[in-house]
N, C-alpha and C positions, 0 to 999 in steps of 0.2 A: 419558674417561668412567669414573668409578669404578663398579665393580659390587659387588653384594651376593651372598653365597653363602647359600643356604638348603638344609639337608639335607632330602632327600626320601626317602620309603620305597620307592616303586616307580615307576621311570621310566615304565613302561608306562601308568600312569594319565594321564600328561601327553601321551601320543600317541594315546589312544583318543578316540573320538567320544562323543556323547551318544545313547544308544540305538543305532540302526543308522546314524546320521548321522556323517559325518566331523567332526572338531573345527572349530568356528566361532570367529572372533575374539571375538564378543560372547556366547558361550555355552559357558563352561568346564564340563567334567564335574564333577559334584558330588563325586566321589571325591577330587579334589585338595585339598579343604578339610582333610583329615586331615593334610596336610603343614604346615599353618599352625597349629601348636600354640602357642596363646597361654596364658601362665601369669602370673597377677597383672598382667594388661594389658600384658605384654611378649612380643614375638616375637623369638626369637634368630636373628641373622644374623652373618655375618663379612664385613668390608670387604676387597675385593680391589682390587688396583691394575691398571694396564693389562697388567702381566705376569701371565699366568694360571698361572704356577707356584705362586702362592699357593693357587689353587683345588685343585690336586692335593694339595698339602701338607695342606690343611684336610681333604680327603676321607680321606687316610691317617690323620690324627689321629682322625677320627670312627670309622674302622674299628677303631682300637685300643681304643675304648671299648665295643665290642660283646662279647657272649659267644660269638658264632659268626663265623667269617671268611666274609663275604659281600660281594657287590658294594656299592660305596659310591656312591650316586647323589646328585646335587645339582642345584639350580637356580641359574643365574646371571641376575641382572636388573639393570637400570640403577638406581643409587641415586637418580637424579633423580625416579623414580616416587614415592619416599617423600616427598621434598621437595615435589613437585607436589601431593600430597594433604594437605600441611600436618601430616604426622606427625613427631613428634620421634624422633631417634636419640640414644641414650645410650651413650657408651663405657663398657664394663664388662667386665673380664677374664672370659673364658669358662673352662670346666672341661674342658680337653682335655690330653692328655699331651705336647703340644708347646707350650712356654711362649710362643714367638713367635706362634703361631696364636691362643692364648688372648688375646693382646693385641689382635688384630684384631676381637674380638667387639664387637658392638653389640646393644642391645635397641631394637626399634622399639616405640614406645608405641602400642598399639591398645586403645582403651577401650570401643568399642562394636561391635556386630555390623555396623552400617552401615559403619564404618571398615574392618573386616576384609573385608567383601564388596567394597567399593570397591578395596581393595588387591589382592585376588585378581583382580578384573576388569581392573584396570590392568596387572598383571603378565601375565595371560593374553593381553591384547590387544597387548602390547608386541612390536615386531619384534626387539628385542634380547634377549628372553628365550631362554635356552638350557638344555637339560637335558643333563647329562653323567653318565657312569658310569665309575668306576674299577673294572675287573673284579677279581673275587676271585682270578683267576689271576696278576695282576701285584702284588697287595697284599703277599704275603710278601716279595718283593724290595724293594718300596717301604718297607715297615716296617723291614726290616734296614738299608736305606740311611739311613733316618731315625735309627735307633739309632746307626749307625756315624758319622754326621755330627754327632751330639750334639743333633739337633733334638728327638728323642723321649726322654722320661724313662722308662727301663725300668720303674721302680717304679710308674709311673702307667698302664702298659699292663695291660689285664685279663689275668688268668692264662690263660684258654683261648686267647687270641690269642698270648700268648708261647709256649705249648706248641705251637701249630699251626705257628708260623714258626721254632721252634727257638731261642728266647731263654730263657735260665735266669737 
């Protein structure tokens, strides 16, 4: 089952309830909508395979695009959700400092608010959705590992991150 990777800003939003209630399968917290940033009717995701090493590598690439070294959280969900909703996926290289990861990028075409809400509800209710976080404590070693393996292009890593992990 192929999975899709969506960068999320705060993992805690995905674990909180609505008001004083615990999270319900049919009642997602409104705060999570901020993680579904649609631009020009496209939602940016990355295609993962059964081997979840791709997810960690993608999270590291996202961390390199920030101005501050911080946890890199992401949502994994079944790609069949997109197909089941009749939404198109377009292969289009992403903009990350790891060229392989950039090739895993896809845009989901989301043209209406109804489509976006249906997508969010389908993902929220999916038993296969999973929120993961790559801790800022392990990111320096993961970034250096990516540089040494040749996966990460040093010139494309943001300067504050290079300085924080000791890359010149």
